[in-house]
C-alpha positions as MATLAB code, in Angstrom:
seq = 'MKISSEKANLKKTYLAIVTMLLAILCVDSYMVVIKFLGNEYSVLQLTVFRNTFAIIPLVLLIFFTREHLTIFSNLSKKFIGLSFIRGLCFLALNVFIFISVINLEFATAMTLTFSSPFFLVIFSIIFLKEKVGIYRWSAIFIGFLGVVMIMKPTSDIFNAYSIFPILVAIFWAFSVMALRYMPKDCSTAKIQLFTLIFNIIGAVVIFFLFSGYSEIQSSKDLYLMVITGILGGTAAILFIYAYRLISVSKLATFEYLGIPSSFILGWIFFNEAPWDQLFPGVLILVFAGMIIIWRDNKKNTSLKSGKKIY';
ca = [
     -27.793   43.361   -3.646;
     -25.457   40.630   -3.473;
     -24.405   40.947   -7.105;
     -23.580   44.670   -6.634;
     -21.531   43.889   -3.558;
     -19.569   41.339   -5.425;
     -19.066   43.753   -8.376;
     -17.699   46.254   -5.851;
     -15.413   43.778   -4.304;
     -14.070   42.684   -7.788;
     -13.663   46.283   -8.619;
     -11.724   46.928   -5.441;
      -9.551   43.860   -6.187;
      -8.661   45.004   -9.720;
      -7.873   48.433   -8.277;
      -5.567   46.933   -5.659;
      -3.603   44.889   -8.211;
      -3.245   47.688  -10.639;
      -2.048   49.796   -7.659;
       0.451   47.155   -6.535;
       1.796   46.749  -10.156;
       2.605   50.497  -10.402;
       4.202   50.265   -6.963;
       6.544   47.493   -8.088;
       7.334   49.387  -11.389;
       8.380   52.292   -9.252;
      10.563   50.382   -7.000;
      12.387   48.562   -9.774;
      12.843   51.764  -11.830;
      14.346   53.712   -8.946;
      16.623   50.881   -7.937;
      18.170   50.990  -11.430;
      18.934   54.534  -10.676;
      20.346   53.682   -7.364;
      22.654   51.171   -8.917;
      23.933   53.773  -11.285;
      24.425   56.385   -8.618;
      26.098   53.936   -6.058;
      29.485   54.142   -7.603;
      29.722   57.817   -6.767;
      27.866   58.386   -3.597;
      27.600   56.609   -0.149;
      24.579   54.609    0.762;
      23.667   56.973    3.497;
      23.781   59.918    1.240;
      21.585   58.334   -1.303;
      19.251   57.252    1.556;
      18.949   60.886    2.795;
      18.164   62.264   -0.673;
      15.782   59.580   -1.371;
      13.813   60.099    1.763;
      13.791   63.914    1.468;
      12.504   64.000   -2.076;
       9.860   61.512   -1.240;
       7.963   64.409    0.280;
       6.970   65.626   -3.299;
       4.393   62.994   -4.148;
       3.267   63.014   -0.534;
       2.569   66.751   -0.502;
       0.783   66.489   -3.843;
      -1.495   63.699   -2.245;
      -2.151   65.673    0.993;
      -3.432   68.621   -1.133;
      -5.248   66.492   -3.735;
      -7.196   64.871   -0.756;
      -7.465   68.241    1.041;
      -6.002   66.772    4.176;
      -3.634   69.628    4.905;
      -5.909   71.095    7.509;
      -6.763   67.960    9.386;
      -3.637   65.862    8.996;
      -2.030   66.723   12.362;
      -5.316   66.205   14.337;
      -6.227   63.236   16.251;
      -2.642   61.796   16.845;
      -2.884   59.000   19.151;
       0.183   57.490   21.197;
      -0.550   54.272   19.250;
      -0.509   55.872   15.876;
       2.762   57.854   16.697;
       4.572   54.671   18.155;
       3.568   52.674   15.130;
       4.604   55.437   12.761;
       7.998   55.442   14.626;
       8.472   51.650   14.153;
       7.542   51.900   10.410;
       9.878   54.922    9.934;
      12.904   52.933   11.334;
      11.924   49.793    9.466;
      11.915   51.790    6.215;
      15.175   53.435    7.046;
      16.770   50.175    7.635;
      15.439   48.465    4.620;
      16.243   51.403    2.422;
      19.912   51.257    3.583;
      19.984   47.545    3.113;
      18.400   47.379   -0.256;
      20.709   50.060   -1.550;
      23.662   48.022   -0.329;
      22.218   44.996   -2.109;
      21.492   46.432   -5.504;
      24.903   48.290   -5.634;
      26.920   45.160   -4.602;
      24.964   42.278   -6.152;
      23.508   41.550   -9.541;
      20.338   43.466   -9.865;
      17.955   40.467  -10.214;
      19.571   38.522   -7.513;
      19.281   41.420   -5.023;
      15.610   41.945   -5.840;
      14.666   38.449   -5.918;
      16.023   37.526   -2.443;
      13.874   40.290   -1.085;
      10.707   38.180   -1.793;
      11.494   35.937    1.192;
       9.320   38.462    3.214;
       6.211   36.328    3.201;
       7.912   33.684    5.413;
       8.774   36.269    7.861;
       5.332   37.640    7.822;
       4.138   34.129    8.928;
       6.724   33.939   11.700;
       5.961   37.543   13.050;
       2.172   36.586   12.849;
       2.962   33.644   15.159;
       5.110   35.871   17.576;
       3.086   38.921   17.663;
      -0.453   37.945   16.693;
      -0.242   34.655   18.460;
      -1.599   32.874   15.280;
      -1.620   29.069   15.129;
       0.551   27.669   12.083;
      -0.238   24.237   10.639;
       1.785   21.841    8.658;
       1.245   23.670    5.343;
       2.674   26.934    6.299;
       5.538   25.471    8.388;
       6.312   23.214    5.123;
       6.115   26.522    3.069;
       8.613   28.324    5.485;
      11.054   25.347    5.185;
      10.675   25.155    1.436;
      11.141   29.041    1.103;
      14.340   28.801    3.305;
      15.539   26.144    0.983;
      15.010   28.343   -2.021;
      16.733   31.234   -0.502;
      19.755   29.057    0.448;
      19.861   27.757   -3.121;
      19.938   31.252   -4.628;
      22.597   32.449   -2.019;
      24.693   29.363   -2.568;
      26.659   29.729    0.837;
      29.057   26.859    0.046;
      29.980   27.553   -3.597;
      32.480   29.920   -5.169;
      29.872   32.279   -6.374;
      28.528   33.131   -2.878;
      28.621   36.860   -1.998;
      28.400   37.991    1.591;
      26.262   40.999    0.427;
      23.226   38.455   -0.493;
      22.570   38.555    3.507;
      21.278   42.213    2.979;
      18.271   41.496    0.793;
      17.085   39.001    3.604;
      17.398   41.740    6.049;
      15.230   43.886    3.723;
      12.612   41.188    3.674;
      12.598   41.085    7.551;
      12.101   44.830    7.872;
       9.524   44.912    5.309;
       7.601   42.120    6.984;
       7.946   44.135   10.274;
       6.598   47.298    8.537;
       3.419   45.321    7.116;
       2.912   44.039   10.665;
       2.834   47.507   11.970;
       0.448   48.663    9.221;
      -1.926   46.063   10.344;
      -2.176   47.575   13.748;
      -2.728   51.015   12.456;
      -6.043   52.575   13.449;
      -8.551   52.129   10.703;
      -9.521   55.793   10.449;
      -5.977   56.941    9.507;
      -5.500   57.829    5.866;
      -2.843   56.778    3.409;
      -1.401   60.317    3.330;
      -1.359   60.590    7.201;
       0.455   57.243    7.630;
       3.045   57.889    5.100;
       3.564   61.544    6.299;
       4.573   60.329    9.885;
       6.451   57.341    8.617;
       8.447   59.651    6.537;
       9.076   62.180    9.282;
      10.604   59.518   11.344;
      12.478   58.001    8.480;
      14.024   61.386    7.430;
      15.187   62.164   10.830;
      16.836   58.789   11.369;
      18.534   58.882    8.027;
      19.964   62.512    8.600;
      21.248   61.493   11.953;
      23.092   58.351   10.881;
      24.379   60.113    7.896;
      26.057   62.810    9.933;
      27.302   60.375   12.532;
      28.674   57.586   10.104;
      29.133   59.190    6.671;
      30.615   62.022    4.961;
      28.930   64.277    2.327;
      30.092   63.928   -1.254;
      29.659   66.896   -3.501;
      27.145   66.288   -6.113;
      29.102   66.045   -9.534;
      26.534   67.139  -11.940;
      23.016   68.408  -12.427;
      22.143   65.034  -13.977;
      23.080   63.296  -10.709;
      20.882   65.670   -8.773;
      18.060   65.128  -10.973;
      18.463   61.374  -10.678;
      18.376   61.588   -6.866;
      15.142   63.721   -7.139;
      13.706   60.804   -9.294;
      14.665   58.198   -6.715;
      12.660   60.250   -4.044;
       9.587   60.783   -6.262;
       9.481   57.132   -7.385;
      10.272   55.893   -3.905;
       7.648   58.074   -2.229;
       5.097   57.206   -5.034;
       5.793   53.545   -4.392;
       5.291   53.758   -0.661;
       1.998   55.532   -1.008;
       0.756   53.101   -3.611;
       1.673   50.070   -1.382;
      -0.182   51.520    1.650;
      -3.187   52.142   -0.489;
      -3.145   48.664   -2.191;
      -2.655   46.769    1.201;
      -5.609   48.617    2.699;
      -8.034   47.898   -0.098;
      -7.813   44.064    0.062;
      -6.267   41.497    2.362;
      -2.387   40.945    2.257;
      -2.774   37.235    1.260;
      -4.885   38.173   -1.983;
      -2.430   40.763   -3.055;
       0.925   39.181   -2.094;
       0.625   36.834   -5.277;
       1.088   39.900   -7.558;
       4.162   40.983   -5.658;
       6.079   38.164   -7.366;
       5.645   39.788  -10.809;
       8.577   42.029   -9.403;
      10.859   38.913  -10.075;
      10.520   38.918  -13.918;
      10.536   42.836  -14.003;
      13.889   42.703  -12.219;
      15.343   40.148  -14.577;
      14.237   42.280  -17.632;
      15.619   45.674  -16.180;
      19.091   43.766  -15.095;
      19.457   42.528  -18.478;
      18.601   45.785  -20.198;
      20.703   48.321  -18.137;
      23.434   46.147  -16.652;
      23.649   43.168  -19.135;
      23.187   40.686  -16.410;
      21.852   37.264  -16.737;
      22.413   35.417  -13.530;
      20.622   32.153  -14.321;
      23.285   30.008  -12.526;
      22.744   32.039   -9.327;
      18.997   32.205   -9.424;
      17.878   28.874  -10.730;
      16.148   26.629   -9.592;
      16.168   28.521   -6.203;
      13.861   31.269   -7.449;
      11.191   28.659   -8.534;
      11.162   27.084   -5.181;
      11.027   30.439   -3.399;
       7.770   31.468   -5.514;
       6.360   27.991   -5.080;
       6.690   28.312   -1.254;
       5.274   31.820   -1.288;
       2.163   30.586   -3.331;
       1.673   27.800   -0.587;
       1.464   30.527    2.003;
      -0.903   32.686   -0.052;
      -3.216   29.791   -0.916;
      -3.350   28.578    2.776;
      -4.201   32.238    3.821;
      -6.867   32.443    1.331;
      -8.342   29.033    2.327;
      -8.079   30.173    6.003;
      -9.993   33.435    5.419;
     -12.837   31.619    3.401;
     -13.055   29.087    6.133;
     -13.358   31.533    8.891;
     -16.080   33.200    7.111;
     -18.049   29.972    6.903;
     -17.359   29.440   10.611;
     -14.636   26.736   10.397;
     -11.044   26.835   11.788;
      -8.298   25.810    9.584;
      -4.509   26.200   10.158;
];
C-alpha cells in the first residue's frame, strides 16, 4: 500500500514538472511575440488583446471538463475576493512584464522576474505569520545582492526599466499567496475564469482611461495578438494546475529553467547576448533561490516527522 502511494506521489510530481515546463515554454514564446509587437502598439492595447484572447483556451478547458453547467455555482465571498485580488495582480504583472521585455534585452527582463521566491518568503512572514530563520534571511540577502548585480544601478549600463521586472516578481508572489488561500474545492477552470474576468475588466478600464487605440496594421499582427492570448491563457491554466498538484517549494526549482530558455530565445530572435549584464548576478540569484527551496523542503519533511525547523 505504501509503495503504491509513493508511486502515485511520484507520478503526480512528474506531471507537475512537465506541466510547469510547458507553462514556461508558453510564457517565453508569447513574450517573444510581445517584444515584436511592442514597437507598433501600446502596452495597454497589447494587454487588452492578450487578456481577451486568453478566453479561448479557458473555454476549451471548461467544456472539456464539463464545468459549463456548474462553474457559476457555490461562489463564496472569499473566492470572489481572492479572484479580484488575483485579477488585479495579473493585470499589473502583465503590464509590467510587457514594459520590461519591450524596453530591456529579453533575457535580462525575464531573469529579473525570478526574484519572486524572495518576495514569497517576505509575504509569508507578513500574511501567514511564518517564522523565518537564518537560512532564508540569508537567501533573501543573497538574492537581493544578485538582483543588484544584474541591475547594476551605479554603472553606465543601468536601465531604469529594470525596476519593472522586480514589480512583476512582487505581483506574481502576491498572486501565488492568494492562490494558497483559495478554497480547495475550486477547480483550475473556475479559478482562472474569475481571475480573468476581473483582469479583463481592469485592462479595458485603464486602456480607455490612459491609452489610445492604434488600428491593427495587418492580419499578421492580429494573428500574433491572438497567439499571445492563447499562449498566455494556456500558461496561466498550466501554472494553476501545476501548483495545485504538489507544493510550491518542490516545484519552484524548475521555474529556473525559464532562465536558459530566455537566453536561447533572446539570442535566436533578437541576436542578444547580455553576458556582461547578467553574470555573475544570475548565478547568485539562482543560488539564493535554491537555498529557499531546499529550506522549505527540509521544513516540510521535519514537520511531517513532528519537528520544527525555521
